[in-house]
Structure formats: structure tokens, C-alpha cells
N, C-alpha and C positions, 0 to 999 in steps of 0.2 A: 808636781805634775799629776794630772788626773787622766785616767783612761776609761773611756765609756764603750760598752758593747751595745750595739743596736741590733736587735733580732727581729726579723720579719716573719709574720704569720698572716694567714688569710682566714680569720674566723667566720666571716660572712661570705658564703659561696653560693652563687646563683647558678648552679649546674644541675643537670638532670639527675645526678646521683649524689649531690651535695658534697662532692669530693674536690680536692685541689691536688693537681699532679705533684706539687711540691711538698705535700704533707709528709712529715717524718724526717725531712731534711733540715739541716742547719743553714739558714741564710743570715749571715751576720756581717756587720761592718764594725771595725774597731777604729776609733779615733782617739788621738792623743791631744791633750790640752796642756801646753807647756808654760806659756807666759801667764802672768797674773791676770791679764784681761781674759785670756782663754779659759783659765781656771774658774773665773767668775761666771763665764758663760756655761761651763760644765755644771757648776753648782745650780744655776737656773734650770738647766735641762733636767737635772737629776731630781728636781722637786716633784716631778711626776714619774711614775714607774712605767707609763706607756702613753703612746699617742696613737690615734687612729684616723683613718680616712675612709669615707664612703663614696662610692661611685653611684651614678644614677641607675645603673643596671642591677643593683642589689649586691654587688661585691663590696667587702669591707676588709681593709688591711689594718693590721695592728703592728706597731713597732714597740717592742719592749725595750726598756732602757735600764742598764745597771752599770755600776762602776766595777771594774775588774783590775786585778794587779797585772804586772808585766808577764808573769808566767802563764796565767790564765788567758791573757790576750794572745799570747803566742800559740797556745793550743787551739783556741777558737779560730784564729786565722787559718790554721792548717785544715781544720774540719769544715770550715764554711764553703758553701758552694756559690758564693757571690751574694748578690742582693736582687736577683731577678730583674735587673734594669730599673729598680726603684730607688737608686741612690739619691735621686732628687728629693725623696722624703726626708732623708737625714739632712741634706742641705737646707731644706725648708725648716726643719726643727731647729737647726743651728741659727738660722737667720730670723725666724718668726716665732719660735717656741710653739709652733703648731704645724700641721701638715697642710700645705696648699700646693697645687700643681704649679709648674712653671707658668702656665697660661693664666691661672688665677692671680699669681703674683704680678705678672705683666699688666693684666687688666687693672688691678688695684693701683699700680704705679701710675698708669696712664690717667686714671680718674683723679689722682692727686695732683697731677700736672695741669689739669684743665682749670 
């Protein structure tokens, strides 16, 4: 079994003061990969240490990836303040090995069906 910690940060901030209200807080999701198929997925995900996404307005999100053990995962779950509504980023990494919005994924699927 593999356990991956996904940590969110916003290194690109298009605000008047360059700050993000979540700065200094831990935003993490812990996912467990139990089956052989899921372990292979985890290995593919872990080939990169981070994934990023840029919005048109100048904001940029970064999701740092690392493998953790059970004890560290437990501690991180306690400290985490959620994922700011960006859980879709982790879902996208798991399905596409990159970050795409649900809308981008839907559009690409529709193009493939035409």
C-alpha cells in the first residue's frame, strides 16, 4: 500500500498586496492506494514532485506530492484545513497525471466523441 500527501499552495497570486489569505496554513489531502492497480497509479503520480495549474487571471496553484507513512498521514490529516475546494485537482492528477478543470476534462471528452 502507498499513501500520498497532496499539499496545496498558491505561489502565483494576482492580488493588490501579493498575498493569499491561506498562506501559512496546511491544506492537504491524503489518499491511500491499496490494490496493485492503484499502487501503479501512485508510482506514476510520484514520478513528479509537484503539479501546477494557471488561471487566466494570473493566479497559479501548486500541488506538491510526496509519499508518507501511516503515522505521518494521521498527523497531516489532523493539521490540514481541507483543500480550499480544490479537491478536483487531486482527482484530475489521479485520472490524467496533470491538472485540468472539470470543464476542461468535459470539453476534451466531448471533442473525442465527435
